[in-house]
C-alpha positions in Angstrom: -10.4 1.9 8.7 -10.5 5.4 7.1 -12.0 5.7 3.7 -9.2 5.3 1.5 -9.1 7.7 -1.2 -6.0 7.8 -3.4 -6.1 11.1 -5.0 -6.2 11.0 -8.8 -7.4 6.5 -8.6 -9.1 5.5 -11.1 -10.8 3.1 -9.2 -14.2 2.5 -8.6 -16.3 2.7 -5.1 -16.8 -1.0 -5.8 -13.0 -1.4 -6.9 -11.6 0.5 -4.2 -13.8 -1.2 -0.7 -12.4 -4.5 -2.0 -8.6 -2.9 -2.4 -8.8 -1.1 0.7 -9.9 -5.1 1.7 -6.9 -6.8 0.9 -4.5 -4.2 2.5 -5.8 -5.1 5.7 -4.9 -8.1 5.0 -1.7 -7.2 4.1 -0.7 -4.9 6.9 -1.0 -8.0 9.2 1.8 -8.7 7.2 3.6 -5.7 8.0 6.8 -5.3 10.4 8.0 -1.8 9.3 6.9 0.9 7.2 9.0 4.3 7.0 8.4 7.8 5.2 10.0 10.3 3.5 8.8 13.1 1.2 7.8 11.0 -2.6 8.4 7.8 -1.0 7.1 4.3 0.9 8.6 2.1 2.3 7.4 -0.9 4.4 8.6 -4.6 5.0 6.6 -8.1 5.5 7.4 -10.8 8.1 7.0 -14.0 6.3 3.9 -14.6 6.9 3.3 -12.1 3.3 1.1 -13.7 1.3 3.5 -12.9 -2.0 -0.4 -13.9 -3.6 -2.3 -11.2 -2.8 0.5 -8.8 -2.7 1.2 -9.2 -6.2 -2.6 -8.7 -7.3 -3.2 -6.3 -5.0 -0.3 -4.5 -6.8 -1.3 -4.9 -9.9 -4.2 -3.3 -9.8 -2.4 -0.2 -8.1 -0.5 -0.5 -11.1 -3.8 0.2 -13.4 -5.6 2.4 -11.9 -2.9 4.3 -10.1 -0.2 4.6 -12.7 1.3 7.8 -10.3 2.6 5.2 -8.2 6.1 3.4 -8.9 5.9 0.3 -7.3 8.9 -1.9 -6.7 8.4 -5.2 -4.5 12.2 -6.6 -3.9 10.8 -10.4 -3.3 13.1 -11.5 -1.6 12.9 -9.2 1.1 9.9 -8.8 1.4 9.8 -4.5 0.5 7.9 -3.4 -1.1 8.7 0.6 -2.3 6.4 3.9 -3.3 7.3 6.2 -5.1 5.5 9.9 -6.5 6.8 11.9 -9.0 4.5 14.3 -7.9 4.8 16.4 -4.4 1.2 17.1 -5.2 0.4 13.0 -4.7 2.5 12.3 -2.1 -0.3 12.3 0.3 -1.6 9.0 -1.8 1.8 7.7 0.5 -0.4 8.4 3.2 -3.1 7.0 1.8 -1.3 3.6 1.3 1.3 3.6 4.5 -2.6 3.7 7.1 -4.3 1.0 4.9 -1.4 -0.8 5.2 -0.5 0.1 9.3 -1.4 -3.3 12.0 -4.7 -2.8 13.2 -4.7 -0.5 17.0 -4.5 -4.4 18.9 -1.4 -5.5 16.9 0.5 -2.2 17.5 2.4 -1.8 20.7 
């Protein structure tokens, strides 16, 4: 996976590495992802580790308060928004972090 760094993120390098690993594990459950300006929508399959996602989101809320994170547990959908267009690149980084490994993409 490419270096994962969100502009404005407060995580120290070691914390960022661990968060990157969480996202890599979550990526295995991603069924679809969509990008629009200022919005990333990610859908997960039935194999989603809800506890892992909640832990990951709790950390994001602490280190990246500029991200608006909406998790619909019943729909297994995550919507991430930014209000500032200058931070839209953070959504690209998250989309990349949640992309399934190349071997799983067809």
